[in-house]
C-alpha positions in Angstrom: 116.6 93.4 115.8 119.1 93.9 112.9 119.8 92.0 109.7 122.6 89.9 111.2 120.5 88.8 114.2 117.6 87.9 111.9 119.8 85.9 109.5 121.1 83.8 112.4 117.6 82.8 113.4 115.7 82.6 110.1 116.2 81.9 106.4 114.1 83.9 103.9 113.3 82.6 100.4 112.9 85.8 98.4 111.2 83.8 95.5 108.4 82.3 97.7 108.3 84.8 100.7 108.6 81.9 103.1 110.6 82.1 106.3 112.1 78.9 107.9 113.8 78.3 111.2 117.6 77.8 111.0 117.3 75.6 114.1 114.5 73.3 113.1 114.0 73.8 109.4 110.3 74.4 109.9 108.2 77.1 108.2 107.7 80.1 110.5 104.7 82.4 110.6 100.9 82.5 110.8 98.4 84.7 109.0 96.6 87.0 111.4 93.2 88.7 111.3 94.7 91.7 109.4 95.9 89.4 106.6 99.6 89.8 107.3 101.9 86.9 108.2 103.1 87.4 111.7 106.3 86.0 113.1 107.2 86.0 116.8 110.9 86.5 117.8 111.9 86.7 121.4 108.4 87.6 122.4 108.0 90.3 119.8 105.6 90.0 116.9 106.8 91.2 113.5 105.2 91.4 110.1 106.8 88.9 107.8 106.9 91.6 105.0 108.9 93.9 107.3 111.3 91.1 108.1 111.7 90.3 104.4 112.6 93.9 103.7 115.2 93.9 106.5 116.6 90.6 105.3 117.2 91.8 101.7 117.8 95.6 102.2 119.6 95.5 105.5 117.3 98.2 107.0 113.8 98.4 108.3 111.2 100.0 105.9 110.5 103.5 107.0 107.0 103.4 105.6 104.3 100.7 105.6 105.0 98.1 102.9 102.6 97.7 100.0 101.9 94.3 98.5 101.8 94.7 94.7 99.1 92.0 94.2 97.0 93.2 97.1 97.5 90.0 99.1 99.2 90.8 102.4 100.3 87.2 103.0 102.2 87.0 99.7 105.7 88.1 100.8 108.0 87.1 98.0 110.3 90.1 97.6 109.3 91.3 94.1 105.7 91.6 95.5 106.9 94.1 98.2 107.1 97.8 97.7 107.8 100.8 100.0 106.0 103.9 98.8 108.4 106.4 97.4 106.4 109.5 98.2 104.8 109.8 101.6 104.8 113.4 102.7 103.0 115.2 105.5 100.4 117.7 104.4 102.6 120.6 105.7 105.7 119.5 103.8 106.6 122.2 101.4 110.0 121.0 100.1 109.0 117.7 98.6 111.5 115.6 100.8 110.3 113.8 103.9 112.2 114.9 107.0 113.6 118.1 105.4 112.1 121.4 106.5 113.0 125.1 106.7 113.5 126.4 110.2 112.4 130.1 110.2 113.9 130.7 113.6 117.6 129.9 112.7 117.2 130.5 108.9 118.4 127.0 108.1 117.2 123.8 106.5 116.7 121.0 109.1 117.1 117.3 108.4 115.7 114.6 110.6 114.4 111.0 110.4 112.2 108.7 112.4 113.1 105.0 112.5 111.3 102.5 114.8 109.5 105.4 116.6 112.8 107.2 117.4 113.4 110.6 116.0 116.9 111.5 115.1 118.1 115.1 114.4 120.5 115.1 111.4 121.6 118.7 111.7 120.7 122.2 110.3 122.2 123.5 107.0 122.3 126.7 105.0 121.9 124.9 101.8 118.8 122.8 100.9 120.9 120.1 99.2 123.1 119.7 102.3 120.1 118.8 104.4 118.8 116.4 101.7 122.2 114.8 101.6 122.2 114.3 105.4 118.7 112.8 105.2 119.7 110.5 102.3 122.6 108.9 104.3 120.1 107.8 107.0 117.0 106.8 105.2 116.2 103.4 103.7 116.9 102.5 100.0 114.4 104.1 97.6 113.7 107.2 99.8 113.0 110.5 98.2 116.2 112.1 99.5 118.3 109.4 97.9 116.4 109.9 94.6 117.0 113.6 94.7 120.8 113.2 95.4 121.1 110.6 92.7 119.8 113.1 90.1 122.2 115.9 91.0 124.8 116.8 88.5 128.5 117.4 89.0 127.9 121.1 88.6 125.4 121.0 91.4 127.9 119.4 93.7 130.7 121.9 92.8 128.4 124.7 93.8 127.5 123.1 97.2 131.0 122.0 98.1 132.6 125.2 97.1 134.5 126.5 100.2 135.2 130.3 100.3 136.0 132.6 103.2 132.6 134.3 102.7 130.9 131.2 104.1 132.7 131.3 107.4 130.9 133.0 110.3 132.7 134.8 113.1 131.9 133.4 116.6 129.9 136.5 117.6 127.5 136.3 114.6 124.0 135.5 115.7 122.0 136.2 112.4 123.4 133.3 110.5 124.5 135.5 107.6 127.9 137.2 107.4 127.7 141.0 107.3 124.1 141.1 108.6 123.4 142.1 112.2 120.6 143.7 114.3 121.2 147.2 115.5 119.7 147.6 118.9 119.8 151.4 118.7 117.8 151.8 115.5 115.9 148.5 115.9 116.8 147.6 112.4 118.8 145.0 110.5 122.2 146.4 109.3 124.0 145.1 106.2 127.6 145.7 105.6 130.7 144.3 103.8 134.4 144.6 103.7 136.2 144.1 100.4 140.0 144.5 100.0 140.1 146.1 103.4 137.5 148.7 102.6 134.4 148.8 104.8 131.0 149.6 103.2 127.7 150.2 104.9 124.8 148.8 102.8 122.0 150.3 104.8 119.6 149.6 107.6 116.3 147.6 107.0 113.2 146.8 108.9 113.2 143.2 107.7 116.0 140.7 108.1 115.5 139.4 104.6 115.9 143.0 103.2 119.3 143.3 104.7 120.3 139.9 103.4 119.2 140.9 99.9 121.3 144.0 100.1 124.3 142.0 101.2 123.8 139.3 98.5 124.0 141.9 95.7 127.6 142.9 96.5 129.3 139.8 98.1 131.4 137.3 96.2 129.8 134.3 94.5 128.9 131.6 97.0 128.4 133.9 100.0 125.9 133.1 102.7 123.6 135.9 101.8 123.4 134.7 98.2 122.8 131.2 99.5 120.0 132.4 101.8 118.2 134.2 99.0 118.4 131.2 96.8 117.0 129.0 99.6 114.0 131.3 99.9 112.8 130.0 96.5 112.9 126.4 97.8 110.3 127.3 100.4 108.1 128.9 97.8 108.8 132.5 98.7 109.6 135.3 96.2 111.5 138.5 96.6 108.1 140.3 96.6 107.6 139.1 100.2 110.7 140.8 101.5 110.7 144.1 99.6 
């Protein structure tokens, strides 16, 4: 069921919350035991408040609707509200559907609509994952709020395209100039500037090698991005030194 299909079948009065049939003109919906107005369409029962949100906002509410006056049968639109902050207890980033994947060292974006989970991709930059989430979530979601507050300077930093952000096809660490040395069983950091190769050392921890690389690479490099991202997941440099 989408907004166009709903509009062909029913008319919604946003000032009263009442649905009427386009075919008969009769009022549609009955109050159930749970207090919500239920409406059956093609054998499927919907909450009138959810249909009202779909009718006005062109998308299904991602979270359960709250009735501002506490009466579940009062479905005029100004009485309906989708919670702006519903986070799982293990969410550390403050944005639903955005998490840090420790395995591939990237931020992952995903969304669940009508019980179907959709993977929106993995990104080196936190804001890139939030942007992907914002394009898919309903109006009023936390990702959209975050993106709306970003400044032009923020966008220039994220969209900046430099050679240092391009990974060779054989890179498996996700950070340019950082690789695992099977012989020493350590992470190796290196860089080439103006044709001159420089070894930055071998390290027990992946993050230590990234930190070494970040100190010498040009502004906007992947190692610098990774170190900045660590602060988004509430880590500090103390954890990698």
